[in-house]
C-alpha positions, 0 to 999 in steps of 0.5 A: 363503441370502443373505438368511439371511446378511444378516439375520446382520449385523443388529447389527454396526455397532451393536455395533463403534460400541460397540466404540469407544466403549469403547476411547475411540477415536470419543472420541479422534477428535471430541477431535482434530478439535475441537482441530485445529480450534481450533488452525487459527481460532487460526492464522488469527487470528494470521495475519491480525493479523499482516497487518493490523499490519504494514500498518499499521506500513508505513503509519505509516512513509510517511504522518504522521497527516492535518493533523499537519504532521509527517515520517513515523515508523514507530510499531511499536505500531500493530501491537498495535492491529490484531492485537487487533482480529482476534483474536475474543477481543480480545487477542493477543501481538506478540512482535517488530516488526522490520525496515528503514526510511529513519530506523532506527527499527524493530530489525533482524530476527533470523535466519529460523528457516526454518519454515512459522510464521516470515517469510522473511529478508530479500532486498536487494529488501526495501529497506523492510519490517516484519515483525510476529511475533504469538503466542497470547495467551488473555483470561485473559492466558496464552500456551498455547491451552488443549485442548477435549477432549485432555486428558480423554483417557487418558494427556494429563492433563498436557497444557496446550495450544500456543502458535500463532505467527504472521508477516508483512511488508510492503513499501513503495516507490516505485509503479510503477501507478496507474489513477487518475492524473489525465492529466496529466504533470510533468516532472522539471524541474519536480520538481527545482525544486520540492524542490531536488533533493536527498535527501531532498527537500523536501515541501510547498512551493507552486509554479508550474508551467507547460505543457509549450509554453509559450515561455520556460518555465524548463527544468532542463540536461541535460533535453530537456523543454521546460516542464514539464507535459504533458497525456495520452491519457485513459481517461474522467473526466480519468484516465490509466492509469500502468504504469512495468513496462512500455515507460514510455512514454506518449502526450500529448493537449495539450486546451491551453485546450480542456478537456474537461469531466471534466477541468475537473470533475477540477480543480475537485474536487482544488483544492476538496479538497487531496487527494493526485493521483498524475501521472507524472514525465517526464525527456524527451519527442519530438513537440510537441502531440497527437504528444507523447510523454513518457517516464516515470520514476516516479510523484509525488504533488502537491497541486494548489492553483491554476490559472490559463489554462485557459479556460473554467475560471475560475481558481481561483488561492491566495495568495501567487500572483495571476493575474499570475503566470502570463504569461511574456514576451508570451505568457499561458501556463496553469500550475497551482499546487501542491506535492509530497507524501508519499502512499499509492497507494490500490490496492496495486500493484508497488512499484520500486527507483527515484527515490522522488517521493512517491508510495508503495505498500504491500503484503504480501511473498509 
């Protein structure tokens, strides 16, 4: 009997498929699936474009074009370039670039609409930020994403498509972390003297900076930090891992003139390449030599242009300094030459709200 019942079911599924096709149900489902997939693809491309665009504008607010000698100025036009690069058809609409920057180049952002495709309202923590809003734009110039099949369905003849929206925010501020810091720390005294101690600081002027324990090395009133720079325990390759979100205290290694081969190579490389190095700034110290502890208050971007009296290194001393520039009194202390600058920490890191020493982090919000 069961066998007979099963035989009676033959063709039932085929008949059901025929009915569904005739009523347009499966065609409708297919159209819905394809069109929704197209919308999701468009949304992903616009979001990627907004992300890349906001990061590009934020970076332009922090660093000027290499070799230009200019001050950083926010470049809102960067948003469109990167938004288009992330669109499969090479085009999209950047409907708004807004935010908050020190030079007031970016227009203020309107209130958030509260929708999922809009950026949230800025908070007090968003001291410097840029929002980039993107929207659909086809190769033909239309602001509507055209349907693939949906318009062919009964009752949808007038449907022309939809506009997809996206928004991204990038924030920037003083960097709090670096895994590629040179195993050296500079004093707040050195920073103040080298940059004029004003707001904004003066970047780009070469200075002589003495080792911390050098007798009679310059000091600043109100700071308990004798001298101006010291050496830190390194994690290999003459680098130190700095995390100012933790205690803010690090210990020194005080190699003095007996630098490791790694530190010798690092110093030579930095002088030759003039690449920014990220060095922590300390305001107070305890102990001396290898027992020194430094209290860190921020990360600085520094261009090392020379050094002296760090045997067995061959001294590298730039003009206008001379080999006699380092001796101080009856002693011959170690010293470095260089200037503070503005540069991006290469890996996204935590952003702080403290003193800005030129080392900057840029990251997407959220």
